[in-house]
Every structure is written in structure tokens, then in C-alpha cells.
C-alpha positions in Angstrom: 22.1 2.7 -3.8 20.2 1.4 -0.8 20.3 -2.3 0.0 17.3 -4.3 0.9 17.6 -6.2 4.1 17.5 -9.9 3.3 17.4 -11.1 7.0 14.8 -13.9 7.0 13.5 -12.9 10.4 13.0 -9.3 9.5 11.3 -10.2 6.2 9.0 -12.6 8.1 8.1 -10.0 10.7 7.5 -7.4 8.0 5.2 -9.7 6.1 3.3 -10.7 9.3 3.0 -7.0 10.1 1.6 -6.2 6.7 -0.9 -9.1 6.8 -2.1 -8.3 10.3 -2.5 -4.6 9.3 -4.7 -5.7 6.4 -6.7 -8.1 8.6 -7.2 -5.3 11.3 -8.3 -2.9 8.6 -10.9 -5.4 7.3 -12.0 -6.3 10.8 -12.7 -2.6 11.6 -14.6 -2.1 8.3 -16.7 -5.3 8.9 -17.4 -4.3 12.5 -18.6 -0.8 11.4 -20.8 -2.4 8.8 -22.3 -4.8 11.3 -23.0 -1.9 13.7 -24.7 0.0 10.9 -26.8 -3.0 10.0 -27.6 -3.6 13.7 -28.7 0.0 14.2 -30.8 -0.2 11.1 -32.6 -3.3 12.5 -31.4 -5.5 9.6 -30.0 -8.2 11.9 -31.8 -10.8 14.0 -30.7 -11.3 17.6 -29.1 -14.5 16.6 -27.0 -12.8 13.9 -26.0 -10.0 16.3 -24.8 -12.7 18.8 -22.9 -14.6 16.1 -21.2 -11.5 14.9 -20.3 -10.5 18.4 -18.7 -13.9 19.1 -16.9 -13.8 15.7 -15.4 -10.4 16.3 -14.3 -11.4 19.9 -12.6 -14.6 18.6 -10.9 -12.6 15.8 -9.7 -10.0 18.3 -8.3 -12.7 20.6 -6.5 -14.5 17.7 -5.1 -11.2 16.5 -3.7 -10.5 20.0 -2.1 -14.0 20.1 -0.4 -13.3 16.7 0.8 -9.9 17.7 2.2 -11.3 20.9 3.9 -14.2 19.1 5.6 -11.9 16.6 6.3 -9.1 19.1 4.0 -6.6 17.5 1.9 -3.9 19.1 -1.2 -2.1 17.9 1.0 0.9 16.9 3.1 -1.5 14.7 -0.1 -2.2 12.6 -0.9 1.5 12.1 0.6 2.9 8.9 1.1 6.6 8.4 -0.4 7.6 5.1 1.2 11.1 5.1 -1.3 13.8 4.4 -4.2 11.3 4.7 -3.2 10.6 8.3 -2.9 7.2 10.0 -4.5 4.1 8.5 -6.0 2.7 11.7 
């Protein structure tokens, strides 16, 4: 029988890693959607500017959180087996 690690620091880091992976996945999806809408001419210049600022701020905050918890971009990438990498 395999035991689950109950080390609070490892559990916290694992949870943060999972949450940041989900946030990064959502950020990439939203960014692709924004680029698609921009290329289709569906966004005003003001909306493009706001989206750009929002994505930059999110990227900076993500980097701060990764640094704080000692995570790298590679740590947020999950291998999905035959489907390949998540990010």
C-alpha cells in the first residue's frame, strides 16, 4: 500500500502548482480567443489595449507566485500521456 505524503508544505506546494496550472491554461485560452477576436476586427482599440494590459498584469502576477513558491513554467506543464503536454 502506498502512503500519501501529509507534509503540509508539500501539500501546499502541490495545491498551488495545480491552481497555477489551471490559471495558466485559462490564460492561454483567453489570450487565443482575444487574438482571434482582434484579428476578426471584433474589438475596439480600447478593448485591445485593456486586454493587453490585463494579460500583462496577469503574467506578472503569475511570475510572482511562481517565484514565491519556487515553481517554474515546466512545473505547471502536465504530461497527459498519449495526448502530450497540457501547456
